Z-matrix of the N, CA and C atoms (Angstrom, degrees):
N
C 1 1.461
C 2 1.509 1 110.89
N 3 1.323 2 116.75 1 150.46
C 4 1.434 3 120.60 2 178.79
C 5 1.552 4 109.50 3 -64.56
N 6 1.352 5 114.53 4 155.63
C 7 1.445 6 120.23 5 179.29
C 8 1.517 7 111.90 6 -93.09
N 9 1.312 8 113.36 7 160.72
C 10 1.476 9 122.50 8 174.64
C 11 1.531 10 107.06 9 -109.75
N 12 1.325 11 117.34 10 122.14
C 13 1.457 12 120.36 11 -168.73
C 14 1.513 13 111.65 12 -130.23
N 15 1.299 14 115.91 13 148.62
C 16 1.488 15 123.62 14 173.10
C 17 1.539 16 105.02 15 -121.62
N 18 1.333 17 116.52 16 134.42
C 19 1.467 18 120.67 17 -179.98
C 20 1.512 19 111.27 18 -135.08
N 21 1.336 20 114.54 19 137.43
C 22 1.464 21 123.24 20 169.11
C 23 1.549 22 112.40 21 61.33
N 24 1.328 23 114.80 22 31.83
C 25 1.462 24 116.00 23 178.08
C 26 1.500 25 110.75 24 -83.36
N 27 1.301 26 116.47 25 113.79
C 28 1.488 27 121.21 26 -175.25
C 29 1.502 28 111.55 27 -88.92
N 30 1.330 29 115.88 28 142.21
C 31 1.430 30 123.13 29 -178.74
C 32 1.545 31 109.26 30 -140.75
N 33 1.292 32 118.30 31 141.08
C 34 1.459 33 122.14 32 179.60
C 35 1.515 34 110.93 33 -74.30
N 36 1.312 35 116.17 34 167.37
C 37 1.460 36 122.38 35 176.36
C 38 1.520 37 111.93 36 -54.93
N 39 1.333 38 115.82 37 -36.40
C 40 1.463 39 119.41 38 -177.83
C 41 1.535 40 112.23 39 -94.87
N 42 1.318 41 116.71 40 17.75
C 43 1.449 42 121.96 41 164.85
C 44 1.512 43 117.16 42 88.24
N 45 1.344 44 117.87 43 15.07
C 46 1.472 45 119.25 44 179.34
C 47 1.514 46 111.95 45 -95.38
N 48 1.329 47 115.71 46 133.39
C 49 1.473 48 121.19 47 -179.46
C 50 1.531 49 112.03 48 -95.76
N 51 1.293 50 118.51 49 -9.03
C 52 1.455 51 124.51 50 171.70
C 53 1.527 52 108.27 51 -159.62
N 54 1.283 53 114.91 52 163.27
C 55 1.471 54 119.56 53 -177.43
C 56 1.527 55 113.11 54 -88.30
N 57 1.308 56 114.00 55 -179.87
C 58 1.473 57 120.02 56 177.37
C 59 1.511 58 109.87 57 -92.10
N 60 1.346 59 114.19 58 151.44
C 61 1.474 60 117.85 59 175.17
C 62 1.493 61 113.31 60 86.26
N 63 1.337 62 119.33 61 35.92
C 64 1.432 63 121.02 62 178.29
C 65 1.533 64 111.34 63 -62.37
N 66 1.294 65 115.47 64 138.99
C 67 1.485 66 121.56 65 179.78
C 68 1.532 67 107.62 66 -149.34
N 69 1.302 68 114.40 67 176.89
C 70 1.480 69 118.18 68 178.14
C 71 1.522 70 110.58 69 -61.31
N 72 1.323 71 117.68 70 -34.52
C 73 1.491 72 120.78 71 179.44
C 74 1.528 73 112.32 72 -84.01
N 75 1.350 74 118.37 73 -26.27
C 76 1.433 75 122.96 74 -176.37
C 77 1.537 76 108.20 75 -121.28
N 78 1.332 77 115.68 76 84.47
C 79 1.478 78 118.52 77 -172.68
C 80 1.531 79 111.81 78 -64.63
N 81 1.329 80 118.69 79 -28.92
C 82 1.442 81 121.96 80 178.01
C 83 1.533 82 111.46 81 -110.19
N 84 1.330 83 116.49 82 25.71
C 85 1.446 84 120.32 83 178.00
C 86 1.529 85 112.01 84 60.90
N 87 1.325 86 115.53 85 -148.87
C 88 1.457 87 119.64 86 -174.40
C 89 1.522 88 112.59 87 -68.62
N 90 1.364 89 118.18 88 -9.56
C 91 1.451 90 119.93 89 175.92
C 92 1.520 91 111.98 90 -70.29
N 93 1.307 92 117.64 91 -22.90
C 94 1.457 93 120.57 92 -179.37
C 95 1.519 94 109.95 93 57.64
N 96 1.333 95 116.64 94 -134.15
C 97 1.468 96 120.77 95 178.84
C 98 1.527 97 114.01 96 -98.38
N 99 1.339 98 116.06 97 10.48
C 100 1.466 99 118.92 98 -172.32
C 101 1.548 100 114.86 99 -65.06
N 102 1.300 101 116.52 100 -27.26
C 103 1.456 102 120.13 101 179.87
C 104 1.535 103 111.06 102 -76.70
N 105 1.317 104 117.18 103 -13.09
C 106 1.472 105 119.73 104 -170.46
C 107 1.509 106 113.93 105 -125.30
N 108 1.315 107 118.59 106 6.69
C 109 1.460 108 120.38 107 -178.23
C 110 1.531 109 109.96 108 -63.16
N 111 1.329 110 119.34 109 -33.76
C 112 1.442 111 121.01 110 178.83
C 113 1.546 112 111.57 111 -58.71
N 114 1.342 113 115.69 112 -34.82
C 115 1.465 114 121.57 113 -179.16
C 116 1.529 115 110.61 114 -75.20
N 117 1.366 116 115.59 115 -39.26
C 118 1.462 117 119.64 116 -175.79
C 119 1.540 118 110.02 117 -66.27
N 120 1.313 119 117.59 118 -19.67
C 121 1.486 120 121.41 119 -179.31
C 122 1.517 121 112.97 120 -84.71
N 123 1.329 122 119.10 121 -5.82
C 124 1.463 123 122.66 122 -174.31
C 125 1.545 124 111.85 123 -85.15
N 126 1.334 125 114.47 124 158.92
C 127 1.451 126 120.98 125 177.15
C 128 1.519 127 110.70 126 -66.55
N 129 1.330 128 118.00 127 -27.34
C 130 1.441 129 120.80 128 176.23
C 131 1.521 130 111.15 129 -61.87
N 132 1.321 131 117.88 130 -34.59
C 133 1.439 132 123.43 131 -176.69
C 134 1.540 133 111.29 132 -84.79
N 135 1.308 134 115.16 133 -42.82
C 136 1.468 135 117.68 134 -173.07
C 137 1.545 136 108.66 135 -143.38
N 138 1.333 137 116.65 136 143.30
C 139 1.487 138 121.32 137 175.87
C 140 1.507 139 110.94 138 -58.54
N 141 1.348 140 116.96 139 132.60
C 142 1.441 141 121.19 140 179.18
C 143 1.510 142 112.88 141 85.00
N 144 1.346 143 117.92 142 4.06
C 145 1.465 144 121.06 143 177.68
C 146 1.492 145 111.33 144 -75.83
N 147 1.323 146 115.53 145 178.36
C 148 1.453 147 120.49 146 -174.90
C 149 1.541 148 112.27 147 -64.86
N 150 1.313 149 114.07 148 150.98
C 151 1.467 150 118.73 149 178.61
C 152 1.496 151 112.90 150 -118.94
N 153 1.330 152 117.94 151 23.66
C 154 1.463 153 122.00 152 -176.38
C 155 1.519 154 113.35 153 -87.28
N 156 1.342 155 114.50 154 -149.23
C 157 1.452 156 120.04 155 -175.31
C 158 1.507 157 113.50 156 -62.51
N 159 1.350 158 117.26 157 -34.87
C 160 1.468 159 118.72 158 179.68
C 161 1.518 160 109.65 159 -64.40
N 162 1.306 161 117.52 160 -43.68
C 163 1.471 162 120.98 161 179.69
C 164 1.495 163 110.46 162 -64.58
N 165 1.333 164 119.26 163 -38.85
C 166 1.451 165 122.33 164 179.34
C 167 1.505 166 110.76 165 -60.43
N 168 1.314 167 119.05 166 -41.73
C 169 1.438 168 122.81 167 177.51
C 170 1.521 169 112.07 168 -68.06
N 171 1.303 170 116.71 169 -46.79
C 172 1.470 171 119.13 170 -173.00
C 173 1.522 172 110.28 171 -69.29
N 174 1.361 173 117.86 172 -23.37
C 175 1.455 174 119.49 173 178.98
C 176 1.516 175 112.17 174 -68.01
N 177 1.315 176 117.70 175 -16.47
C 178 1.478 177 120.34 176 179.85
C 179 1.533 178 113.48 177 -81.85
N 180 1.332 179 115.80 178 1.62
C 181 1.469 180 119.98 179 -173.54
C 182 1.537 181 114.04 180 -65.80
N 183 1.320 182 116.96 181 -37.52
C 184 1.457 183 121.20 182 -170.18
C 185 1.509 184 116.94 183 -102.61
N 186 1.338 185 120.18 184 -39.87
C 187 1.468 186 119.64 185 -172.51
C 188 1.540 187 113.42 186 -56.60
N 189 1.310 188 115.76 187 130.83
C 190 1.441 189 121.35 188 175.06
C 191 1.501 190 117.12 189 82.11
N 192 1.370 191 116.85 190 2.36
C 193 1.444 192 120.93 191 -179.07
C 194 1.513 193 111.14 192 -87.97
N 195 1.323 194 117.22 193 129.32
C 196 1.469 195 121.15 194 178.62
C 197 1.520 196 114.78 195 -112.09
N 198 1.325 197 117.69 196 -11.49
C 199 1.474 198 120.57 197 177.80
C 200 1.516 199 107.30 198 -164.69
N 201 1.339 200 115.80 199 158.54
C 202 1.448 201 122.23 200 177.63
C 203 1.516 202 109.94 201 -129.72
N 204 1.321 203 115.59 202 146.49
C 205 1.472 204 122.61 203 171.12
C 206 1.545 205 107.99 204 -117.25
N 207 1.315 206 114.16 205 131.87
C 208 1.494 207 119.15 206 178.40
C 209 1.501 208 108.60 207 -140.39
N 210 1.322 209 114.75 208 164.36
C 211 1.463 210 120.13 209 176.59
C 212 1.515 211 112.07 210 -89.71
N 213 1.326 212 114.56 211 168.46
C 214 1.442 213 120.20 212 -179.62
C 215 1.517 214 112.27 213 -61.95
N 216 1.348 215 116.12 214 -31.54
C 217 1.461 216 119.65 215 179.39
C 218 1.502 217 114.12 216 -69.02
N 219 1.351 218 116.59 217 -32.67
C 220 1.453 219 118.11 218 176.72
C 221 1.507 220 110.36 219 -74.67
N 222 1.335 221 115.65 220 -34.64
C 223 1.492 222 118.12 221 -177.28
C 224 1.545 223 111.13 222 -74.05
N 225 1.307 224 116.71 223 -39.73
C 226 1.452 225 119.65 224 -173.78
C 227 1.497 226 115.42 225 -134.33
N 228 1.307 227 115.96 226 -136.12
C 229 1.457 228 121.77 227 -177.75
C 230 1.530 229 105.58 228 -149.80
N 231 1.325 230 118.07 229 162.35
C 232 1.444 231 119.04 230 178.83
C 233 1.528 232 112.69 231 -56.31
N 234 1.329 233 116.86 232 123.81
C 235 1.445 234 122.42 233 -178.70
C 236 1.509 235 115.49 234 97.27
N 237 1.348 236 117.86 235 1.14
C 238 1.477 237 118.17 236 -178.34
C 239 1.513 238 111.54 237 -61.43
N 240 1.345 239 118.28 238 -26.09
C 241 1.462 240 120.16 239 -177.42
C 242 1.518 241 112.57 240 -65.99
N 243 1.336 242 117.38 241 -16.65
C 244 1.464 243 121.23 242 177.65
C 245 1.509 244 114.00 243 -89.87
N 246 1.340 245 115.99 244 1.68
C 247 1.471 246 121.50 245 178.75
C 248 1.516 247 109.62 246 -120.28
N 249 1.347 248 117.01 247 95.81
C 250 1.463 249 119.02 248 -175.02
C 251 1.511 250 113.91 249 -66.30
N 252 1.316 251 118.60 250 -16.34
C 253 1.456 252 120.90 251 175.95
C 254 1.493 253 116.33 252 -87.96
N 255 1.324 254 117.42 253 -3.78
C 256 1.490 255 120.78 254 -178.16
C 257 1.514 256 109.87 255 -72.37
N 258 1.312 257 117.18 256 130.90
C 259 1.482 258 121.91 257 -177.92
C 260 1.524 259 112.45 258 -117.73
N 261 1.329 260 117.75 259 21.57
C 262 1.429 261 120.36 260 174.77
C 263 1.501 262 115.22 261 104.75
N 264 1.309 263 116.31 262 165.46
C 265 1.472 264 121.02 263 -175.80
C 266 1.538 265 114.15 264 -88.56
N 267 1.356 266 117.07 265 4.87
C 268 1.451 267 119.79 266 -169.34
C 269 1.523 268 114.97 267 -111.06
N 270 1.344 269 115.06 268 17.24
C 271 1.442 270 121.34 269 173.13
C 272 1.511 271 113.49 270 78.41
N 273 1.329 272 117.67 271 179.73
C 274 1.468 273 122.63 272 -175.65
C 275 1.515 274 113.75 273 -70.89
N 276 1.335 275 116.66 274 -24.08
C 277 1.498 276 122.24 275 178.92
C 278 1.528 277 107.20 276 -123.50
N 279 1.365 278 118.94 277 78.77
C 280 1.470 279 119.30 278 -174.07
C 281 1.540 280 110.99 279 -66.00
N 282 1.346 281 116.53 280 158.17
C 283 1.455 282 120.54 281 -174.02
C 284 1.528 283 114.78 282 -81.07
N 285 1.290 284 120.07 283 16.30
C 286 1.443 285 121.70 284 -172.83
C 287 1.556 286 112.04 285 -96.53
N 288 1.320 287 117.25 286 -41.44
C 289 1.472 288 123.23 287 172.95
C 290 1.545 289 111.47 288 57.72
N 291 1.290 290 117.49 289 31.86
C 292 1.469 291 124.06 290 177.06
C 293 1.519 292 107.70 291 -148.58
N 294 1.350 293 117.08 292 172.80
C 295 1.468 294 117.99 293 165.86
C 296 1.527 295 109.30 294 -62.15
N 297 1.337 296 116.23 295 137.15
C 298 1.464 297 122.05 296 177.82
C 299 1.508 298 108.39 297 -123.41
N 300 1.323 299 116.97 298 128.20
C 301 1.457 300 124.41 299 -179.11
C 302 1.495 301 108.34 300 -101.49
N 303 1.306 302 117.34 301 113.46
C 304 1.468 303 124.02 302 -177.77
C 305 1.526 304 107.35 303 -97.09
N 306 1.323 305 116.98 304 118.93
C 307 1.460 306 120.47 305 179.91
C 308 1.553 307 108.73 306 -86.52
N 309 1.308 308 114.88 307 122.25
C 310 1.458 309 119.41 308 -173.48
C 311 1.529 310 110.05 309 -157.37
N 312 1.320 311 115.26 310 151.57
C 313 1.481 312 121.06 311 172.96
C 314 1.529 313 110.72 312 -85.18
N 315 1.338 314 116.73 313 4.40
C 316 1.466 315 122.27 314 -178.09
C 317 1.508 316 110.33 315 -126.21
N 318 1.330 317 120.28 316 65.61
C 319 1.476 318 121.22 317 -177.62
C 320 1.503 319 111.14 318 -60.16
N 321 1.306 320 115.84 319 152.30
C 322 1.445 321 125.46 320 174.22
C 323 1.508 322 110.12 321 -146.00
N 324 1.308 323 121.34 322 169.36
C 325 1.479 324 121.80 323 -179.88
C 326 1.512 325 110.35 324 -61.54
N 327 1.349 326 116.80 325 155.04
C 328 1.468 327 120.60 326 178.12
C 329 1.551 328 111.21 327 -58.80
N 330 1.331 329 114.82 328 152.36
C 331 1.451 330 122.25 329 177.47
C 332 1.504 331 107.79 330 -124.26
N 333 1.350 332 116.73 331 120.60
C 334 1.461 333 122.12 332 179.55
C 335 1.526 334 107.85 333 -95.14
N 336 1.318 335 114.63 334 125.87
C 337 1.478 336 122.37 335 -177.18
C 338 1.538 337 109.23 336 -110.59
N 339 1.323 338 116.13 337 171.61
C 340 1.451 339 120.51 338 174.61
C 341 1.525 340 110.75 339 -67.87
N 342 1.304 341 115.82 340 154.35
C 343 1.450 342 120.48 341 172.69
C 344 1.477 343 117.70 342 81.80
N 345 1.348 344 117.23 343 10.00
C 346 1.443 345 120.46 344 174.37
C 347 1.541 346 115.29 345 96.60
N 348 1.318 347 117.29 346 1.00
C 349 1.446 348 121.04 347 176.89
C 350 1.533 349 111.57 348 -87.66
N 351 1.323 350 116.30 349 125.97
C 352 1.474 351 120.43 350 170.65
C 353 1.547 352 107.26 351 -124.66
N 354 1.318 353 114.36 352 126.25
C 355 1.468 354 118.94 353 178.35
C 356 1.545 355 109.60 354 -88.94
N 357 1.320 356 114.85 355 130.80
C 358 1.437 357 123.32 356 174.35
C 359 1.513 358 108.53 357 -118.59
N 360 1.310 359 118.99 358 135.83
C 361 1.482 360 122.95 359 -171.88
C 362 1.531 361 109.17 360 -110.48
N 363 1.319 362 115.02 361 123.13
C 364 1.468 363 119.88 362 -174.31
C 365 1.526 364 110.46 363 -128.03
N 366 1.302 365 116.94 364 139.37
C 367 1.454 366 123.02 365 167.67
C 368 1.522 367 104.43 366 -108.01
N 369 1.328 368 116.74 367 89.48
C 370 1.469 369 120.95 368 -170.18
C 371 1.514 370 109.44 369 -151.88
N 372 1.362 371 117.31 370 151.21
C 373 1.449 372 120.51 371 172.53
C 374 1.525 373 112.29 372 -70.07
N 375 1.319 374 118.51 373 166.81
C 376 1.466 375 120.57 374 -175.73
C 377 1.529 376 114.28 375 -53.78
N 378 1.336 377 118.59 376 -46.02
C 379 1.463 378 118.89 377 -174.92
C 380 1.531 379 110.67 378 -64.17
N 381 1.326 380 118.31 379 -39.97
C 382 1.469 381 120.80 380 179.28
C 383 1.499 382 111.60 381 -69.19
N 384 1.302 383 116.09 382 -38.37
C 385 1.496 384 119.60 383 176.79
C 386 1.526 385 110.10 384 -63.66
N 387 1.315 386 115.29 385 -40.65
C 388 1.476 387 117.55 386 179.29
C 389 1.507 388 112.03 387 -66.56
N 390 1.283 389 119.64 388 -36.11
C 391 1.472 390 120.98 389 176.11
C 392 1.496 391 111.97 390 -60.24
N 393 1.370 392 116.79 391 -43.47
C 394 1.456 393 120.84 392 178.10
C 395 1.487 394 110.62 393 -65.40
N 396 1.355 395 118.37 394 -42.82
C 397 1.451 396 119.52 395 -179.20
C 398 1.505 397 112.77 396 -67.40
N 399 1.336 398 116.62 397 -35.48
C 400 1.469 399 119.49 398 179.92
C 401 1.545 400 109.51 399 -65.76
N 402 1.289 401 117.11 400 -40.45
C 403 1.456 402 120.29 401 178.91
C 404 1.546 403 109.80 402 -61.92
N 405 1.302 404 116.77 403 -42.98
C 406 1.468 405 120.92 404 178.83
C 407 1.526 406 112.66 405 -69.19
N 408 1.308 407 116.69 406 -30.05
C 409 1.475 408 121.26 407 -176.39
C 410 1.506 409 112.22 408 -75.33
N 411 1.348 410 118.85 409 -14.67
C 412 1.441 411 123.88 410 172.30
C 413 1.556 412 111.74 411 52.61
N 414 1.358 413 114.96 412 52.29
C 415 1.419 414 119.95 413 175.54
C 416 1.525 415 116.34 414 91.46
N 417 1.303 416 117.28 415 -14.19
C 418 1.468 417 121.36 416 178.44
C 419 1.528 418 108.26 417 -88.28
N 420 1.344 419 116.46 418 175.74
C 421 1.453 420 122.24 419 -174.96
C 422 1.523 421 111.14 420 -79.81
N 423 1.325 422 114.27 421 160.41
C 424 1.471 423 121.82 422 179.39
C 425 1.541 424 106.96 423 -112.72
N 426 1.323 425 114.98 424 130.07
C 427 1.483 426 119.07 425 178.73
C 428 1.547 427 108.81 426 -101.77
N 429 1.311 428 115.07 427 134.20
C 430 1.469 429 121.77 428 172.29
C 431 1.530 430 106.28 429 -93.96
N 432 1.307 431 115.27 430 110.73
C 433 1.475 432 120.21 431 -169.05
C 434 1.516 433 116.21 432 -89.23
N 435 1.357 434 119.04 433 -16.42
C 436 1.433 435 120.96 434 -176.90
C 437 1.514 436 110.06 435 115.37
N 438 1.326 437 116.91 436 -174.63
C 439 1.419 438 129.01 437 0.58
C 440 1.519 439 112.32 438 -74.22
N 441 1.354 440 114.50 439 -162.85
C 442 1.472 441 118.90 440 -172.28
C 443 1.527 442 114.90 441 -59.66
N 444 1.316 443 117.02 442 -33.90
C 445 1.477 444 119.12 443 -179.95
C 446 1.501 445 109.85 444 -65.50
N 447 1.308 446 118.90 445 -42.81
C 448 1.470 447 122.47 446 179.27
C 449 1.497 448 110.93 447 -65.43
N 450 1.359 449 116.03 448 -45.97
C 451 1.482 450 119.28 449 178.04
C 452 1.513 451 110.78 450 -58.07
N 453 1.305 452 115.80 451 -44.93
C 454 1.464 453 122.17 452 179.37
C 455 1.524 454 111.98 453 -60.43
N 456 1.322 455 117.39 454 -43.03
C 457 1.457 456 121.33 455 -178.71
C 458 1.539 457 110.70 456 -65.30
N 459 1.325 458 117.70 457 -40.39
C 460 1.471 459 119.92 458 -179.08
C 461 1.513 460 110.79 459 -72.42
N 462 1.317 461 117.80 460 -34.44
C 463 1.478 462 120.25 461 175.73
C 464 1.539 463 108.67 462 -67.12
N 465 1.319 464 117.17 463 -45.16
C 466 1.465 465 120.41 464 -178.35
C 467 1.502 466 111.41 465 -61.54
N 468 1.329 467 117.08 466 -33.17
C 469 1.472 468 122.12 467 -179.40
C 470 1.523 469 112.20 468 -80.46
N 471 1.309 470 118.07 469 -3.33
C 472 1.462 471 121.54 470 179.66
C 473 1.491 472 115.09 471 70.97
N 474 1.357 473 117.09 472 30.25
C 475 1.428 474 120.42 473 -172.26
C 476 1.534 475 113.70 474 -103.81
N 477 1.334 476 117.67 475 0.42
C 478 1.453 477 121.22 476 -174.61
C 479 1.541 478 110.22 477 -102.48
N 480 1.348 479 115.24 478 128.17
C 481 1.464 480 121.62 479 -179.63
C 482 1.513 481 113.14 480 -90.63
N 483 1.304 482 117.04 481 -38.09
C 484 1.476 483 123.56 482 -178.62
C 485 1.502 484 110.07 483 -142.98
N 486 1.336 485 116.18 484 132.86
C 487 1.457 486 120.21 485 -179.39
C 488 1.531 487 109.90 486 -135.64
N 489 1.326 488 115.30 487 137.45
C 490 1.458 489 123.03 488 177.32
C 491 1.508 490 108.59 489 -121.76
N 492 1.335 491 116.18 490 114.06
C 493 1.451 492 122.15 491 177.69
C 494 1.515 493 109.89 492 -112.26
N 495 1.296 494 117.12 493 148.63
C 496 1.457 495 121.51 494 178.65
C 497 1.519 496 107.93 495 -122.13
N 498 1.340 497 114.93 496 112.16
C 499 1.455 498 120.28 497 -179.68
C 500 1.511 499 108.39 498 -86.28
N 501 1.337 500 114.75 499 115.43
C 502 1.453 501 122.64 500 -175.00
C 503 1.511 502 108.59 501 -99.87
N 504 1.359 503 118.91 502 129.75
C 505 1.480 504 121.80 503 -174.25
C 506 1.505 505 115.25 504 -75.29
N 507 1.332 506 114.96 505 61.63
C 508 1.480 507 122.84 506 174.44
C 509 1.522 508 108.23 507 -130.44
N 510 1.293 509 116.69 508 157.55
C 511 1.463 510 123.41 509 174.76
C 512 1.536 511 107.23 510 -115.91
N 513 1.316 512 116.62 511 115.70
C 514 1.452 513 120.93 512 -179.20
C 515 1.538 514 112.60 513 -90.21
N 516 1.333 515 116.69 514 -30.65
C 517 1.450 516 118.63 515 176.68
C 518 1.521 517 116.57 516 77.81
N 519 1.326 518 116.94 517 -25.67
C 520 1.480 519 119.73 518 -178.06
C 521 1.522 520 106.89 519 -160.12
N 522 1.328 521 113.84 520 159.92
C 523 1.449 522 119.82 521 -178.41
C 524 1.545 523 109.46 522 137.20
N 525 1.319 524 116.88 523 -147.31
C 526 1.477 525 120.41 524 -179.75
C 527 1.516 526 107.81 525 -109.29
N 528 1.326 527 115.60 526 121.42
C 529 1.465 528 121.22 527 -178.37
C 530 1.540 529 111.38 528 -77.70
N 531 1.304 530 115.11 529 146.74
C 532 1.475 531 121.03 530 178.05
C 533 1.491 532 114.10 531 -89.34
N 534 1.341 533 118.15 532 -44.48
C 535 1.461 534 121.25 533 -164.44
C 536 1.512 535 115.44 534 -91.45
N 537 1.302 536 119.18 535 -3.51
C 538 1.474 537 122.25 536 -176.42
C 539 1.531 538 110.34 537 -57.14
N 540 1.342 539 116.09 538 127.68
C 541 1.454 540 121.31 539 177.90
C 542 1.529 541 115.07 540 82.22
N 543 1.310 542 119.86 541 5.76
C 544 1.445 543 123.70 542 -177.19
C 545 1.520 544 113.47 543 -107.83
N 546 1.313 545 116.29 544 24.40
C 547 1.472 546 120.46 545 -178.33
C 548 1.517 547 110.26 546 -54.72
N 549 1.308 548 115.79 547 133.54
C 550 1.490 549 122.02 548 177.85
C 551 1.517 550 114.34 549 80.33
N 552 1.343 551 118.32 550 6.49
C 553 1.456 552 121.65 551 -177.28
C 554 1.533 553 111.40 552 -55.10
N 555 1.334 554 116.28 553 -36.39
C 556 1.451 555 121.18 554 -173.58
C 557 1.535 556 112.46 555 -63.20
N 558 1.335 557 118.48 556 -19.01
C 559 1.451 558 121.80 557 -177.88
C 560 1.533 559 111.63 558 -66.07
N 561 1.327 560 116.52 559 -22.23
C 562 1.469 561 119.93 560 -177.31
C 563 1.527 562 113.01 561 -94.46
N 564 1.328 563 116.64 562 1.73
C 565 1.468 564 120.80 563 -172.50
C 566 1.535 565 111.56 564 -134.36
N 567 1.332 566 114.12 565 155.31
C 568 1.478 567 120.30 566 164.31
C 569 1.533 568 105.66 567 -87.08
N 570 1.302 569 116.74 568 126.62
C 571 1.447 570 122.10 569 -173.57
C 572 1.551 571 110.06 570 -110.88
N 573 1.327 572 116.69 571 129.10
C 574 1.441 573 120.65 572 177.98
C 575 1.562 574 108.03 573 -129.94
N 576 1.320 575 115.96 574 144.90
C 577 1.503 576 119.90 575 177.97
C 578 1.506 577 108.21 576 -126.97
N 579 1.342 578 113.89 577 144.44
C 580 1.494 579 122.09 578 178.46
C 581 1.508 580 106.74 579 -135.97
N 582 1.304 581 116.23 580 121.74
C 583 1.462 582 121.85 581 176.30
C 584 1.519 583 110.28 582 -84.35
N 585 1.328 584 116.09 583 146.73
C 586 1.472 585 122.95 584 -179.90
C 587 1.497 586 111.32 585 -119.50
N 588 1.337 587 117.08 586 146.14
C 589 1.486 588 118.25 587 175.17
C 590 1.500 589 113.39 588 -60.57
N 591 1.344 590 119.16 589 -18.30
C 592 1.450 591 120.92 590 177.78
C 593 1.522 592 112.29 591 -70.98
N 594 1.346 593 116.68 592 -14.15
C 595 1.465 594 121.10 593 -179.86
C 596 1.515 595 113.54 594 105.00
N 597 1.344 596 118.66 595 -12.60
C 598 1.455 597 119.82 596 177.07
C 599 1.514 598 110.73 597 -86.11
N 600 1.341 599 115.40 598 161.61
C 601 1.463 600 120.93 599 175.54
C 602 1.535 601 108.54 600 -122.12
N 603 1.293 602 115.11 601 126.37
C 604 1.468 603 121.55 602 178.14
C 605 1.523 604 108.65 603 -88.39
N 606 1.332 605 116.96 604 125.90
C 607 1.439 606 123.02 605 178.95
C 608 1.519 607 107.71 606 -120.00
N 609 1.342 608 117.14 607 122.52
C 610 1.435 609 120.79 608 179.70
C 611 1.539 610 108.46 609 -115.14
N 612 1.317 611 116.49 610 137.97
C 613 1.494 612 122.93 611 175.48
C 614 1.522 613 106.00 612 -120.94
N 615 1.333 614 116.09 613 121.65
C 616 1.460 615 122.24 614 177.60
C 617 1.511 616 109.10 615 -121.37
N 618 1.307 617 115.70 616 123.95
C 619 1.465 618 119.93 617 -178.65
C 620 1.522 619 108.81 618 -59.69
N 621 1.321 620 115.70 619 134.80
C 622 1.454 621 120.89 620 -173.68
C 623 1.510 622 113.35 621 -62.04
N 624 1.338 623 118.61 622 -27.58
C 625 1.458 624 120.50 623 -174.10
C 626 1.544 625 111.82 624 -97.93
N 627 1.347 626 118.65 625 12.66
C 628 1.444 627 120.88 626 177.84
C 629 1.519 628 112.01 627 -94.71
């Protein structure tokens, strides 16, 4: 069976996966781009960027992925459901290039974007959303893209086979926490850590039976 994977999910030292005050202009709230600057410096993101350990991890984001699941907060901003013309925060050619299943209490018809991305909107629990994504992925893996609440829900449900988190050395103080309610999660996984000269720490969790 295909695997369920998380890649490049950045979290602050105090456990926040996004900041407070998300809006159309501030997709990650008061955190801005601080959780992701390590990624923006890589060769994967920009020509001439770094080719070290950060780039090696970020390169694993796309291969083998056939569908993505994300939350309404990653797709849009508070209030997007009141704007029928809104097509997401990721531009006309989103970086996913697969079917994307957006979990929301405000479903709407699918939206086909440039580059192979089609957004599908579901009001469904994690297991049901995963079934739909697996069917669309056609044998390839499914990526859980975030935000932190969606990642936490899929981890809590025991549905994630491999997860890659990036601990960024900043303190946000407020926002949406990732780890709440996941006490003892590490017992179900083999955990590895890799430090980077950029200052971030890559933490991978791989289910022991995969």
